[in-house]
N, C-alpha and C positions, 0 to 999 in steps of 0.2 A: 504494500500500500504506500502511495506516494507520501502521505503524511508521516508515516513511521520512518521512511527513508530520510525525509527531511530532518526529523528530530535527531536521527543518528549522526547526521553530518553537520548540522547547523546549530551552534550553541544558542543563538538567539531564538530560533524556532522552538528549541527545547524548553523555553520559558513561557511558551504560549499555550492557550487552549486551542482545540481544533477550530472552533468558530472564529477565533481571532486571526487565523492564518491569512485569509484573503485581504486583510488590511495591510499586510506587509509583503505578501508574495502573490504572484500570479501563477496560474497553472498552464503549463505548456502541454497542449494536447498531443503534439507530435511525439514527444518522448515520454509523456506521462509523468512529469515531475514538476515540482514547484520551483520557481525562480524568484529572487529578490526583486522588488519593485525598483525601477530606476528613476522614478519621479515621485514627488510628494513632499511631505514635511519630514526633514531629517529627524531621526530619533537621537536625542541627546545621550552621549556616552556610548553610542553604537555606530561607529563609522560605517558608511555604506548601507545603512538601513533607512528606508523611507516608509512613511505611513500615509495611506489614503483612507478617507472615511468610506469604507466599503462594508456592506453587511454580509456576514457569512451565514449561509443557510444550511441547516441540518434537517433533513426530512423528518416529519413526525412519524411516530411508530405507535401502533395500538398496544396497550398493555398486555393483550392476549398473546402477542408475539414476544414472549417473555425475554429470551436472550437478546434479541435485537433492541428491545425497549431498554434493558439495563445496560447494554453496550452504549447506546446513545446517552444514557444518563451519565455514564463514566466519562464519555468524551467531553461533557460539559463541565467537569470538575477536575479532571486529571491533566496536568500540564506536561507536555513533551513526552508522551509515551513512545517507545521505540518498537513496540510489537503488541500483538493482542495479549501475549502473556504478561507483559509489563503493565498493560492496561488493567488487568484483573489481579494485580499484585498489590498488597497493602503492607507496608513496613517489612518488605522483604519476603512476605508469605504469599505464595501463589495459590489463589482460591480456585476451586473447580469450576465455578460459574461466575458470570458477570453479576448475577443477582447476589451471590454470596459476598462479592467484593463491595457491592453497593450497601449491603446490610452492615458490613464491618465499618464502612466509612460513615455510617449514620445517615445514609440517604433515604432509607426506608423506615417506615414505622414497624415496630415489632408486631407480633401476632397475638398479643395479650387480649385485645378486645375480641378477636375471633375465638380465642380459647374461652374467654368468659361467656361468649354467646352460646357456645356448644355446651359448656358446663351448666348453664341455666336450662338449656333445652333438654338435656338428658334427664333432668329431674322429673319432667312430666311427659316427655315424648317417647314413643316407641322407637326401637332400633331402626325400623324402616323410615320413620319420619326424620330421625337424626341423620340418616344417610342422605336423605333429600336435602336437608339443610347444609350438610357438609359439602355436597356437590355444588349447591348454589353459591356458597361462600368461595369455593376454589375457582369456580368458573367466572364469577363476576366481581370478586373483591380483591384481586391481585395480592394474594397471600404471599408473604415473604418466604416462609419455609413450610411448604405443604407436607413434606415427609415427617417433619417434627409434629405437626398437628395430627397426622394419621397415627403416628406412634403413641401419642398421648391419649387418643380416643378410640383406638382400635378395639379394645375390649367392649366398649359400649356400642360400637358400630356393628359388632357381630353377636351381640348379646342374645338376639332372638334365635340364631342358629344354635348357640350353646344350649339354650333353654329347651328347644325342641328335641335336641339330641338327648339331653338328660331325661326328658319325659319318656322317650322311647327306649332308652338304654340306661336305666338308673344305676346299674352296677359297673358301667364302663368307666375307664380312666379318661377323664376329660382332657388332661394334658397331652395325651397321645394324639388328639385330634385337633389341637389348636390351629395348626397350619391349615387344615381343611376349612375350619370356620373362617379364618382370616381370608382365605382365597375366595370363599363364597361371598363374603362382604365386599371384596374387591370387584368381583364380577357384578354384583348388584350396583356398586358405585359406578363402574364403567358404563353400565346400561344407562344410568342417570346422566352421566357426563356426555355420552353420545347423544342423548335425547335433547339436552338443553344447550350443549356447547359444541357438539360435533367432533370432539376430540377424545382420544383414548387417555388412559391414566398416565402413561409416561410423559405426555405433553405437559402435565401439571406436576411432574416430579415425583409421581407415585409409582410403586412397583406394578408391573404388568401381571394380571391374573392368569392362571392356567385354565385352559378350557376343561369343562366337565362334561362327561358323557357325549363327547363329540360336538358340543356346542361351540360354534365359532364366535369369538368375541366381537367381531365386526359385522356379524350378519345383519342384514337390513331389518330395522325394527318394525317397519310396516309389514314386511313379509312374515315376521314372527307373530305379530298380533293377528294377522289375517288367517294364519294357519293354526293358531292355538285355540282349538275349539273341541267340544265334546260332540261327536257325530250323532249320538242318540238324542241328546238334548236339542241339537240343531234341527233334526228331522221332526221332533215333536213341535218345535216352534213353527216350522213350515206347515205342518198339517193343521195347526190351529189358525194360522193367518192367511193361508192361500185362499180358502173359501170366502174370506171376508173382503177380498178385493172387488171393487166395483168394475164395471166394464172397461173404463178408461185405464184404471190401474192395472187391470189384467192384461190389457193390450201392451202396455209398457213392460210388464212382467214377462210376457211371452217373447217380446222383441229382444230383451236383454238375455234371457236364458237361452234362446235359440242362437244368438250371436256367440255366446260362450261355448255351447255344446257343439256347434258346427265349426268352431274355431275360425269364424269369420272375422272376429275382432271388431274394432271400431271405437269411436269416441262419441258418447251420448251426453246431452245436456238436458236436464229435466227442469223446465221453467213453468211453474204454476203458481197461483196465488197462495199465500200463507194459509195454513189450516186445511189443506186438501189432502193431507196424509201422504206426502211424497215418500216419507221414510218407510212406510209399510211396503210399498211396491219395490223400492230400491233395496231394502233389507231382505225382502223375500227373494229377490233375484240373486243377490250376493250369497245368501245362505244356501239356496238350492243348487248353486254351482260350485260351492266351496269344496 
């Protein structure tokens, strides 16, 4: 990167922030490097350095793009970095992520308020509701250390799986199955994360769960919901509601079921006034072809 190369070779550049560079240097597109300005206001004490009132622009980054967001944050406070490694080093310690470096520099709030929120919620909420809240916090609230929050509340997030196991196997050793309970909680969390945020757990700094019984973690949610039904119960619903269709509803019903059964396909839009029971005919069609 041209900025890092400049900071390695130019002592004055090493005293600047990334956004300040355009005021003293111009970028040569041909060789991809920064060069000192030849005109402008001389900088006192630095022969050959000139300054122009030029604004440096750094593209905005959404907090959901975690590493790029924290990289940008560091570029705004760290002077003269010579590499990506030095950018995320604080007091000689190389941190594994830009976010960790930001946290050490005090650029981020701690997660105490999110920890307090989950602590309050676990008093009155079920484990499934706590998982929903946990997912919402991580997806929308830019948590500094998600893995630490997971470690702290893991027992509460998997509590329902532990309780169900104890009810079915009262004499079993719970400790021998903790990894399985944890994995099931992670699978449930990943489902929530995909639903509200569209990303898997590793995107948020959490461990990736192992698939259970051949379930693929990234399987399309709509497909799962559409195929997750009891055939007997579904047929009972059809038998009850099909005779209740009026002539117009029945016409739509036959059109849709024939389209599916003959594999003709197509896209249909049902436009009728409110209160004419569109749901009955559309549900009957989808149920009878499921």
